[in-house]
C-alpha positions in Angstrom: 39.2 -64.5 -64.5 37.6 -61.2 -64.4 38.7 -57.7 -65.0 35.7 -56.4 -62.6 34.0 -53.4 -63.5 36.8 -51.4 -65.0 35.6 -50.6 -68.7 37.8 -53.2 -70.5 35.7 -53.8 -73.4 37.3 -56.5 -75.5 39.2 -58.0 -72.8 37.4 -61.4 -72.5 38.0 -63.3 -75.7 41.5 -62.3 -76.0 42.2 -63.2 -72.3 40.3 -66.6 -72.6 42.6 -67.5 -75.4 45.8 -66.7 -73.4 44.2 -68.7 -70.5 43.4 -71.8 -72.7 46.9 -71.7 -73.9 48.4 -71.7 -70.6 45.9 -74.2 -69.1 45.9 -77.0 -71.6 43.0 -79.6 -71.0 41.1 -77.3 -68.8 37.9 -76.0 -70.6 38.0 -72.4 -71.0 34.7 -70.3 -71.7 34.7 -66.5 -72.7 31.4 -64.7 -71.6 31.1 -61.2 -73.6 28.4 -58.8 -74.3 28.1 -58.1 -77.9 29.7 -54.7 -77.8 32.9 -56.0 -76.0 33.1 -58.8 -78.3 33.4 -56.7 -81.4 36.2 -54.7 -79.9 38.2 -58.0 -80.3 36.4 -59.7 -82.9 39.6 -60.5 -84.9 40.7 -62.9 -82.2 38.4 -65.4 -84.0 41.3 -65.7 -86.3 43.8 -66.2 -83.6 41.7 -69.3 -82.4 41.5 -70.9 -85.8 45.1 -70.3 -86.8 46.6 -71.5 -83.3 43.6 -74.1 -82.8 42.8 -72.7 -79.5 39.8 -74.4 -78.4 38.0 -71.5 -76.5 34.2 -71.5 -76.3 32.8 -67.9 -76.8 29.5 -66.9 -75.5 28.2 -63.6 -76.9 25.1 -62.2 -75.0 23.6 -59.8 -77.8 21.4 -57.0 -76.4 22.3 -55.0 -79.6 23.9 -52.1 -77.5 26.5 -51.2 -75.1 24.2 -52.4 -72.4 25.7 -51.2 -69.2 26.3 -47.5 -70.7 22.9 -47.3 -72.0 21.5 -48.4 -68.6 23.7 -45.6 -67.0 22.4 -43.1 -69.4 19.0 -44.2 -68.4 19.4 -43.9 -64.8 22.1 -41.1 -64.4 21.1 -38.9 -67.4 17.4 -38.9 -67.5 17.1 -41.5 -70.2 19.0 -39.3 -72.7 20.6 -42.2 -74.8 23.4 -41.5 -77.3 26.1 -43.7 -79.0 24.9 -46.9 -77.4 23.0 -48.9 -80.0 25.1 -51.2 -82.1 24.3 -52.6 -85.8 25.7 -56.1 -85.2 26.7 -59.0 -87.7 24.9 -62.4 -87.7 27.3 -63.7 -85.1 26.7 -67.3 -85.9 27.3 -66.5 -89.6 30.1 -64.4 -88.7 32.0 -67.5 -86.7 31.3 -69.7 -89.6 32.9 -67.6 -91.9 36.0 -68.1 -89.7 35.5 -71.8 -90.1 34.2 -71.9 -86.4 31.2 -73.7 -84.9 28.4 -71.1 -84.6 25.2 -71.6 -82.6 22.4 -69.6 -81.3 20.6 -70.2 -77.9 17.5 -68.6 -77.0 16.7 -70.0 -73.5 18.9 -71.6 -70.6 18.5 -75.1 -71.8 19.3 -74.3 -75.5 22.5 -72.7 -73.8 23.4 -75.5 -71.7 23.0 -77.9 -74.7 25.1 -75.5 -77.1 27.6 -75.1 -74.4 28.1 -79.0 -73.7 28.3 -79.6 -77.6 30.8 -76.9 -77.9 33.2 -78.3 -75.1 32.8 -81.8 -76.3 33.9 -81.0 -79.9 37.2 -79.2 -78.3 37.5 -76.8 -81.0 36.9 -73.0 -81.1 33.0 -72.3 -81.1 30.9 -69.4 -80.6 27.3 -69.1 -79.0 25.2 -66.3 -79.5 22.6 -65.6 -77.1 20.0 -62.9 -78.0 18.9 -61.3 -74.8 17.1 -57.9 -75.7 17.3 -55.3 -73.0 18.9 -56.2 -69.9 17.8 -54.5 -66.8 20.5 -52.6 -64.8 23.3 -54.4 -62.9 23.1 -52.2 -59.9 20.0 -53.9 -58.5 18.0 -51.7 -56.2 20.3 -48.7 -56.8 17.7 -46.7 -59.2 18.9 -43.0 -58.5 22.1 -41.4 -59.5 23.2 -41.2 -55.8 22.5 -44.7 -55.4 24.3 -46.0 -58.4 27.3 -43.8 -57.3 27.1 -45.3 -53.8 26.9 -48.9 -55.0 29.7 -48.3 -57.5 31.9 -47.0 -54.6 30.9 -50.2 -52.5 32.0 -52.4 -55.3 35.4 -50.7 -55.8 35.7 -50.5 -52.0 35.3 -54.3 -51.8 37.6 -55.0 -54.6 40.4 -52.7 -53.3 40.0 -54.5 -49.9 40.2 -57.9 -51.2 43.4 -56.8 -53.4 45.0 -55.4 -50.3 44.2 -58.6 -48.4 46.1 -60.6 -51.1 49.0 -58.5 -51.2 48.3 -55.9 -53.9 50.3 -52.4 -53.4 48.4 -49.6 -51.9 49.4 -47.2 -54.9 47.0 -49.6 -56.9 44.3 -49.4 -54.7 44.6 -45.7 -54.1 44.5 -45.3 -58.1 41.5 -47.2 -58.3 39.6 -45.6 -55.5 40.7 -42.1 -56.1 41.8 -42.0 -52.3 42.9 -38.7 -50.9 46.3 -38.6 -49.1 44.7 -39.0 -45.7 42.7 -42.0 -46.8 45.7 -43.5 -48.2 47.3 -43.2 -44.9 44.6 -44.7 -42.9 44.9 -47.7 -45.2 48.7 -47.6 -44.9 48.1 -48.0 -41.2 45.4 -50.8 -41.7 47.3 -52.8 -44.2 50.9 -51.4 -43.5 52.4 -54.9 -43.6 51.0 -55.7 -47.2 52.3 -54.9 -50.7 55.6 -54.0 -52.3 55.3 -50.3 -52.1 53.7 -49.8 -48.7 56.5 -48.1 -47.4 56.8 -45.8 -50.1 52.9 -45.0 -50.0 
């Protein structure tokens, strides 16, 4: 399950707990950055109190990494408010009575994940990663990043429409003008509950 690139920091762990509760025996792993994880760190208590065996993987770069990369790319490397003062995540997990592990390479992560899933208890795996390069690939300029972001939103909205989402949702995400929305109504007129109202 993914919220996409919608700025939903803290969404991962809370959603994973709900998914695990709903899915029962299906293994559920929450993947978060350190910044997003700390938005809902209190959910470690929920996992313990309700014995929800989610494995939480926290990629720790000591920052709101996506925001920092955007500041580097879009704002001439003027960084503000992106560095974090994090706890020791392994000790944090242990303080809640949850198994805490640290993996420093892919093999270590594989082993820690296998061990955590086998225990069928709440668990946290910290993965220190240092500075992560931008997720925008070759888009190194402001115009390139904006174009890439538009492409990603357009692809996501097209997929939503193809799966029956309403046009008002897509229009809101894309910031479409009335004329663009009208074109999409013509193209996807048979899809979505509010197509006629759009």
